[in-house]
C-alpha positions, 0 to 999 in steps of 0.5 A: 500500500505504501509504494502504491501510495508513493507512486500515486502521489510521484504521477500526481506530482509529475502532471501537476509539473506539467500543468503549472509550466502551462500557465498561459492556457490555464490562468492565475487562479489554477496556477496558484492552486496547482502550486499549492497542490504541488507543495502538498504532494511534495510534502507528502513525497517526504514524509512517504521517503522519511528513510532516506532522511534518516539515513542521509548521513549514514553510510558510505557514499559512493558517486551515484549516491552523491550525485543523487543527493546534490539533485535532491537538495538542490530540487529543495532549494528551488521548491524553497525559492518556489513557496517563498516567490509564490506567497508574494506573488500570489493574488488569489490563494495567498492573498490575505497573507500580510505580505508587502514587498519584495516583488522584484525578487519574488519574481526572480526567484519564481522564474529560476525555481520554476524552470531549475525545478523543472529540469532537476525534477525531472532529472530526479525521475530519471535518477528512479526510472528502473522503478518506472521500468519495473512497474511497467513490465510488472503491469504488461507482464514482461518476465524475460529481458530481450536485448531487442526490446532494449535497443528499441527502447534506447533509439525511442530515448534517444530520438525524444532526446534529440528533439528534447534538445531543440526544445530546450533551445527554441523555448530559451530555457537557458535564458531563465535558468541564468535569468538574463530576462526577468520575464517570461515570454508566454504564447497565449495563441500557441497549440496546448498539444504542441507545447505538452509535447515539447516539454514532455520531450524535453522532460524525457531528455532529462530522464534519458541523461540521468538513467544513463549516467547513473548506470555508468556511475554505478558501473563505475564504482562497481569496477572501483571496488 
């Protein structure tokens, strides 16, 4: 039951993350409530994974574990930046809170938290992609490994990643990651379908890189023993 709940929370966070990136389609009210939802899910995620916190300062740190902890800590920082900036910028959900001033800083933090948060959460998902694969295999009742299937999935992942690179460039992600602009360009007339295809591809790129980098780090650590 606990495992199923964890997977349900993770799936809901992924959907909420994609929803939040499409602000121009859903408006401020829906965006703010979805933000509250993802903050709540983030808290539940950490509660359900309390053993990770308990064991944080125990055991040896392999290259893989160091990388994973760095991603988790950076994700936490991005979420803290989003929580603070959301409280300041809110015009609906938190409008009654006695928060005044700091709009310029909050706007910068919200851009940084949003764009870095999207990439970091996607990388985090990629680091646990083996569990997703395992669940898919169990659901499809696939018991035997297949080299042909592995190669096919790798080629599909590569194709998605290549498209994801074009999305990263075309949507000026680097501009917002480096805060070269304090305002995000939103195209209110673009296709919702195209937008989410692009963002799913970008998420796929992060998952692909994280998944295979994790495999490489584990192999290197195994060979160094």
